[in-house]
C-alpha positions in Angstrom: -8.2 22.1 9.9 -7.4 20.2 13.0 -3.7 18.7 13.0 -3.2 15.5 14.8 -0.6 13.0 15.1 -1.3 9.7 13.4 -1.8 6.9 15.7 -0.4 3.6 14.5 0.9 1.9 17.5 0.4 3.5 20.6 0.0 7.2 21.7 3.4 7.1 23.3 5.2 6.0 20.2 5.9 8.3 17.2 3.1 8.4 14.7 3.1 7.6 11.1 6.2 5.2 10.1 7.7 5.0 6.8 11.0 3.8 5.2 13.5 4.2 2.3 16.3 2.3 0.8 18.3 5.0 -0.2 19.6 8.4 1.2 19.5 10.3 -2.0 15.8 10.8 -2.4 15.2 13.3 0.4 17.0 15.8 2.6 18.0 14.4 5.8 15.2 15.0 8.4 12.6 15.6 5.8 9.1 14.3 6.1 9.7 13.6 10.0 6.6 15.4 10.9 4.1 13.8 13.3 1.3 15.6 11.7 -1.0 13.4 9.9 -2.9 16.0 7.4 0.1 17.7 6.5 1.6 14.4 4.8 -1.2 13.5 2.4 -0.2 12.8 -0.9 -2.7 13.9 -3.4 -0.7 14.7 -6.7 -2.5 13.3 -9.9 0.5 13.2 -12.7 0.1 13.9 -16.3 -3.5 13.0 -17.7 -4.4 10.7 -14.8 -6.8 12.9 -13.2 -8.6 13.8 -16.4 -8.8 10.1 -17.5 -10.1 9.0 -14.1 -12.8 11.6 -14.3 -13.9 11.3 -18.0 -12.1 8.2 -19.7 -12.8 5.3 -17.6 -13.0 2.1 -20.3 -13.8 -0.6 -17.9 -14.9 -1.0 -14.2 -14.7 -4.7 -12.2 -15.6 -5.3 -8.6 -13.9 -8.0 -7.0 -14.9 -9.9 -3.6 -12.3 -11.4 -1.4 -12.3 -15.1 -2.7 -9.7 -17.4 -4.1 -11.5 -18.0 -7.8 -12.0 -14.8 -9.6 -11.5 -12.3 -6.6 -8.7 -10.6 -4.7 -6.5 -11.7 -1.8 -6.1 -9.6 1.5 -3.6 -9.9 4.4 -4.1 -13.1 6.1 -8.0 -13.2 4.9 -9.3 -12.3 8.5 -13.2 -11.1 8.3 -14.6 -8.2 10.1 -15.0 -9.4 13.7 -16.3 -6.4 15.6 -13.6 -4.1 16.2 -11.3 -5.8 19.0 -7.9 -5.7 19.4 -7.3 -9.1 18.9 -9.1 -9.1 15.5 -6.7 -6.1 14.2 -3.7 -8.0 15.4 -4.2 -10.7 12.9 -5.1 -8.3 9.7 -1.8 -8.3 8.4 0.4 -10.5 6.0 0.5 -12.2 2.9 -1.0 -15.6 4.1 -4.2 -15.6 2.0 -2.4 -14.9 -1.3 0.5 -17.6 -0.5 -2.4 -20.2 0.4 -3.9 -19.8 -2.6 -0.7 -19.3 -5.0 2.3 -20.8 -3.3 4.2 -20.5 -6.6 4.4 -16.8 -6.2 6.1 -17.0 -2.8 9.1 -19.2 -3.8 12.7 -18.2 -4.6 14.4 -19.5 -7.6 15.8 -22.5 -5.6 12.0 -23.4 -4.5 12.5 -22.2 -1.0 9.6 -20.1 0.5 10.0 -16.3 0.6 9.1 -14.6 4.1 6.9 -11.6 4.7 9.2 -10.1 6.9 7.1 -9.9 10.0 5.6 -12.3 12.7 8.4 -14.9 13.2 11.5 -14.4 15.1 14.3 -13.2 13.0 12.5 -12.0 10.3 12.9 -8.7 8.7 11.7 -6.9 5.5 15.1 -4.7 5.2 18.7 -4.5 6.3 18.1 -1.5 8.7 21.0 0.9 9.0 18.7 3.5 10.9 16.5 6.3 9.5 17.8 8.0 6.1 20.8 5.7 5.9 21.6 3.7 2.8 21.9 0.0 3.1 22.8 -3.0 0.8 19.5 -5.1 0.8 20.8 -7.9 -1.6 21.5 -10.2 1.3 17.5 -10.3 1.4 16.7 -10.9 -2.2 16.3 -14.7 -1.9 14.7 -14.7 1.4 12.2 -11.9 1.9 9.1 -11.7 -0.5 9.2 -8.0 -1.1 12.8 -7.8 -1.6 12.7 -10.3 -4.1 9.8 -8.7 -6.2 10.7 -4.8 -5.6 10.7 -3.1 -9.1 13.6 -0.8 -8.3 16.0 -3.8 -8.2 15.2 -4.5 -11.8 14.4 -1.1 -13.1 16.6 1.6 -12.0 14.1 4.4 -12.8 11.7 3.2 -10.1 14.4 4.3 -7.7 14.0 7.7 -8.4 11.8 10.7 -7.2 9.4 10.9 -4.6 7.5 7.9 -5.2 10.4 5.6 -5.1 9.4 4.7 -1.5 6.5 2.4 -3.4 9.2 0.4 -5.2 12.0 -0.2 -2.5 10.7 -3.5 -0.9 10.0 -2.0 2.5 6.7 -3.2 3.8 6.8 -1.9 7.5 8.0 1.1 9.5 11.1 0.1 11.4 11.1 3.3 13.0 11.7 5.8 9.9 8.9 7.8 10.0 7.4 9.3 6.8 10.1 8.2 4.6 8.6 5.8 2.3 4.9 5.5 3.0 2.2 7.4 1.1 -0.8 8.7 3.3 -3.7 8.7 1.1 -6.9 10.6 1.5 -10.4 9.6 -0.4 -9.2 12.0 -3.2 -6.5 9.7 -4.1 -3.4 10.1 -6.1 -2.2 9.2 -9.8 1.2 8.6 -11.0 2.6 7.7 -14.5 5.2 4.8 -14.5 8.7 5.3 -15.6 8.4 2.5 -17.9 5.8 0.7 -20.2 4.4 -2.6 -18.7 4.8 -5.8 -21.1 3.7 -8.4 -18.8 2.7 -9.1 -15.2 0.7 -11.9 -13.7 -0.6 -10.2 -10.8 -0.5 -6.9 -8.8 -0.1 -6.4 -5.1 -0.2 -3.4 -2.9 1.1 -3.2 1.0 -1.5 -1.4 3.0 -3.0 -0.3 6.2 -5.2 2.2 7.6 -4.0 5.1 9.9 -5.7 7.6 11.9 -5.4 10.8 13.8 -8.6 10.0 16.1 -7.3 11.0 19.7 -8.7 8.7 22.1 -9.5 6.3 19.4 -6.0 4.8 19.5 -7.6 1.4 20.2 -6.3 -1.5 17.7 -9.3 -2.4 15.6 -9.9 -3.7 11.9 -11.4 -1.1 9.4 -13.1 -1.7 6.2 -12.6 -0.1 3.0 -13.3 0.0 -0.8 -10.2 0.4 -2.7 -10.3 1.5 -6.1 -6.9 0.6 -8.3 -7.1 1.9 -11.8 -4.6 1.3 -14.6 -4.1 3.4 -17.4 -3.0 3.0 -20.9 -2.8 5.2 -24.0 -5.7 4.6 -26.6 -5.1 4.6 -30.1 -5.8 8.1 -30.5 -3.0 9.0 -27.7 -5.5 9.9 -24.9 -5.2 8.2 -21.8 -7.8 5.8 -20.7 -8.5 3.7 -17.3 -9.2 0.1 -16.3 -10.9 0.2 -12.7 -10.6 -2.6 -10.2 -12.5 -2.3 -6.8 -11.7 -4.5 -4.2 -14.8 -4.6 -2.1 -14.8 -4.7 1.9 -11.1 -5.2 2.4 -10.3 -5.6 5.9 -7.0 -3.8 7.2 -5.4 -3.3 10.6 -5.6 0.2 12.4 -3.4 1.0 15.3 -2.4 -2.8 15.7 1.0 -1.6 14.9 2.8 -0.2 11.8 4.4 -3.6 10.9 1.0 -5.2 10.5 0.6 -4.4 6.7 -1.5 -6.4 4.5 -0.7 -7.5 1.1 -3.7 -6.7 -1.2 -4.1 -7.3 -4.9 -5.4 -9.6 -7.5 -4.8 -11.3 -10.9 -4.9 -9.5 -13.9 -6.8 -12.2 -15.6 -9.5 -12.1 -12.9 -9.8 -8.4 -13.3 -10.5 -8.9 -17.1 -7.4 -6.7 -17.7 -4.3 -7.4 -20.1 -1.7 -5.8 -18.5 0.3 -5.1 -21.6 1.0 -1.4 -22.3 0.0 0.0 -18.7 1.8 3.3 -18.4 0.1 4.8 -15.2 -1.9 4.1 -12.0 -4.2 5.7 -9.4 -5.5 4.9 -6.0 -8.8 6.0 -4.4 -10.8 4.5 -2.1 -14.2 4.5 0.1 -14.3 4.1 3.9 -16.9 1.8 4.6 -16.6 1.1 8.4 -14.6 2.1 11.3 -16.0 1.3 14.8 -13.5 3.8 16.6 -14.1 3.7 20.4 -13.7 6.5 22.7 -14.5 9.2 20.2 -17.6 11.5 19.3 -18.3 11.0 15.7 -16.9 8.9 13.1 -13.5 9.4 11.3 -13.7 10.6 7.9 -11.3 10.0 4.9 -12.0 13.4 3.4 -9.2 15.2 4.8 -10.5 18.8 3.6 -12.9 18.4 6.7 -12.1 19.2 10.3 -12.6 16.4 12.6 -10.9 12.9 12.9 -9.6 11.2 9.9 -8.5 7.9 8.7 -6.4 7.5 5.7 -4.7 4.6 3.8 -1.0 4.1 4.2 0.5 2.7 1.2 4.2 1.3 1.7 4.6 -0.5 -1.9 3.2 -1.1 -5.2 4.2 -4.5 -6.6 4.0 -6.0 -10.0 6.0 -9.2 -9.1 8.1 -10.6 -11.9 6.7 -8.1 -14.5 8.5 -7.0 -17.6 8.6 -3.5 -18.6 10.2 -1.3 -21.6 
């Protein structure tokens, strides 16, 4: 298998970037290789793989629209693959426009995304692998306000703690917090059982190892979010939501992540009793310039690859047992 560096910014900048809020999760220096395919996470915990393959109880496909659909970044449509298009495929603007009440603190002031305006940040950055107190940002930054490990301590433990710490962009940390996902996906069991949540959000972009294909561009993917509950018989069963043709940035900068998600009611899912989650996806379109062929999201194949980079999972203002 070819091993190439992931290109998120420019060829001269160290590939895939990710971040963490604690220095207790990883050994210093771990996950700092620049090799894309070596860092794909494809673990399916517990019964999630079996349930995904044999026990999906419902499937719903959502389109990018306000009523009954899903939100995605700033809502930019696919524009032919120019750098200017990709550079605007980020943020939380669409969700905030449609549901402004989600993006205010307890005093009614707007919560920022943490990128795009002078002085905005998503973390208190003491440098890669260094612990920092992010509490000063809790009432100003959306992801810090909603991060799960702030309220439920067990989300701060283990490898997947990177998905619950409120960090939504690179900040130069490299592989500490971001998940690289192939189209084989991954599955996880939560440390708690969900009691109530209005909506779900994920913070994502697309990374690639396509040498010579480092031009910034939008990429289209269909993403499957599957939520798992225990049935009356004790087996795990899944409820799958597909967001159709989500437009994500690729190589426009590791800070240009998008908030992609939906209301549980629009997906026809009662969030009560959710205990697990998986993510899979289909690469729909990538007009990758300056290379022969098309990148694949199947990392078992030689050649060039595109992969979803997952920074954060959010169940904002949720209650867990």
